[in-house]
N, C-alpha and C positions, 0 to 999 in steps of 0.2 A: 327194642332197638338192639341189634347185635353189636359186637365189639368193633367191627369194621365201620359200621354206620355211625357209632358213637364217636369213634376217632375222627371220622370225616367231619362230623358235626362240630366237634371241639376245634378242629382246624379252621372250619368256616367261621366260627364265632370269634376266634382269635384274629383272623384276617379282617373280619368285619369291624372289630374293635380297633384294630390297627389303622384301618382305612379312616374311621371316624377321627382318630387322634391326628392323623396326617392332615385331614381336611381342616380340622379346628386349628392346627398349628399354622398351616399355610394362610388361613384367614387372619391370624394374628400378625404374622410377618408382613403381610400386605395390609397395613393398617390405615392407609390414607383416607378411606371412606368412612372410618368409624369416629364417633365422638368418644369422649372419655368414658362415659358410663357403659356404652356398648362394648368397647374394648375390654373393660374389666369383667363384664358379664361373660364374654366369650372366653376370657382367660380362666375364670372360675369353672366354666363348663368343661374346658379342657383338663383342668387339674382334677376335677371329680371323676372324669373319665379314667384318669391314670390311677388315682387312689380313691376308691369309693367310700368316703367318710361322710358324716352327717353335717359337718360345718366347714365353711371356708371363709376366711376373712382376708382382705388385702389392704395393707397399709402403704401409703405413699409418703416419701420423705419431703418435707417442706424446709428447704435450706434457709429461708428467711426467718423461720421460727425455730429452726434446729430441733424439729420433732417429727415423729411419724404419726400421720393422721389416718384414721379408719376411713377408707374410701369405698369399699365394696364388701358385700356379704352374700353368701348363698341364700341364707334365710333373710326375710325382710327385717331391716333395722333402720328404716328411713330416718327416724328421729335421732339415731346415734351417729349416722354417717356424717363425717366432717366435724364431729364434736369430741369423740374419744381420741385422745392423743397420748403418745409415749415418747419420752426422750431416749436417746441412745443409751443403752445400758439398763434401761428401766423395764422391769418385767422380763419374761422369757423372750418376748418380741424384741425388746430393745437390746437384750443380751445377744441374740442371734445377729442383729444388725451391727452391733459394735464389734463383735468377734468375727463377723463374716463367715459364720459356719452354722449349720442347722442345729436345732434343738429337737431331740426325738425322745418322747416319753410315751410308753405304751399304756400306763395306768397311773391313777392318782396324781395327775399332773398338778392339780391344785395344791398338793402338799409340798411341791418344790419351793425352796426358800426364795427363789428368784421370781416366782409367780406373782403377778399383780392382778387382783380381782376387780372387775367392774360389775357392780350390782345390776346394772341395766342389761347385762349380757348373760342370759341363762346358760350359754355355752361354756362359761367359765366354771361350771360345776361338772363338766364332762370329764371323763377319765383320760382318754388318749389325747396327745398334743404333739403336733409337729410344726416347727417354725422354720421357714426357709427364706433366707435373705435374697433379695434381688440385687445383684452387684454389677456395676459398670466401672469404668476407669476412675470415676470420681469417688467411688465407695459404695456403700449400701444406699440404694435409691428407693427401696421398698421391701416389704416383708409379706410372705404368704403364710397364713396360719391355718392349719388343718386340725379339727377336733372331732372326736367321736364319743358318743354318750357312754358306750361300753368299752371295755378294754379292747385295744386294737394294736396288733403287732405290725408295725410298718416294715415291709420286706425290703431287703437290701436293693433288689432290682427296682422297686417302686421309687425309692429315694434317689437312686442313680439316674433313673429316667426323668424324675422331676427336676433334678439338678441340671440335667442336659437341656430340658425344655426351658428352664429359667434362663440359662445362658443364651439360648437362641432368641428368646423374646425380650431380653433385657434392653437391647437397643431400641426396639419399638416401644417398650414400656417407658423408657426415659423420654423419648420424643413425644409420646402422647401426653405424658404428665407436663412436659414443657409447653405443649400446645394449649393445655388447659390453663396454665399459669398466664400465658400470653393473652388468652381469651378473657380471663378474669381481669387482667390489667386494662385491656381495652374497654371492658364494661365499666370499670371504675372511672376511667378517664371520661367516658361518655356521660356517666352519671354526674361527674364533677362539672362538666360543661352545662348540663341541664340546670343544676343548682345555681351556677354562676349567673345564667340567664334569668332565672326566677328571682334571684336576689336583686338583680339590676332593675327588674320590673317593679318590685316592691319598693325599692329605694326611690325610684322616680315617681311612682304613683302616690305614695304616702309620705314622701320626703323624710325617709328614715335612714339611719346609718347602716352600713354593711353588716355590722355585728347584730343589730336589731333585726334586720331582714332574715339573716341566717337563723337567729334564735326563734323567730316565728315559724319558719319552715320546719325546723327541728321539733318544735313544740307540737305542731299540727301532725307531724309524722308519728310522734309518740302517742298522741291522743287518739288517732285513727288507726294506729298499728299498721302504718304503711311505711314504705321506704322513702328516703329523702327524694329520690328521683321520681317516684310516683306523685308526691306532693308538688314537686317542681313542674312536672308535666301538666298537672291540673292547673297550676298558676298560668302556665304558658297557653293553655287552651282557652282560659277565661280572659286573660289580659294581654296575651302575647300578640 
């Protein structure tokens, strides 16, 4: 391949990469058709397109608990999602959120005194680390963490582009998180209604107190490793 052909090829690849980024970004801005998990997966795909590292985590801020919760990952971490949490100021992630500025470390990130290790995350042994807060008018609403197994020098242009993208998607991010919280609240309310109906059936059927009826539902749920709503639905199916 001659110099002219190589130059044209490089231009084509840059244009192709830019087109992919624009497409992914437009998908995120028009987020109405996405559920929470799909939105975060697309956001990770966009971020990795911008900065090709080996790991990407996204934390969401839960104001009711005043903590950041691991919500998405490039690599499969199903058992850790929703369970790993950090307070503002805790770890590099919490520091970035509290100070509303990125943390950028090219190597030996685990040696930083602010670093908090989670044994269940192998990525915490990686060298390079970048933590970028997602900010809206209320403050830090999320954090994006990038990690690489080997030393990785984050270029100034990459960081600036990532900061710009985060600003563009912050509004959509905040709304999709809010939708998830509303959805979870609706589910909890529905579950409560089912349990209340099941309690009423047991109270009437066996002439027991409300406390006793609830205790039986809870006991059965623990015994069978089911949720309260699943046991309540079973009661409604049999005696409802």
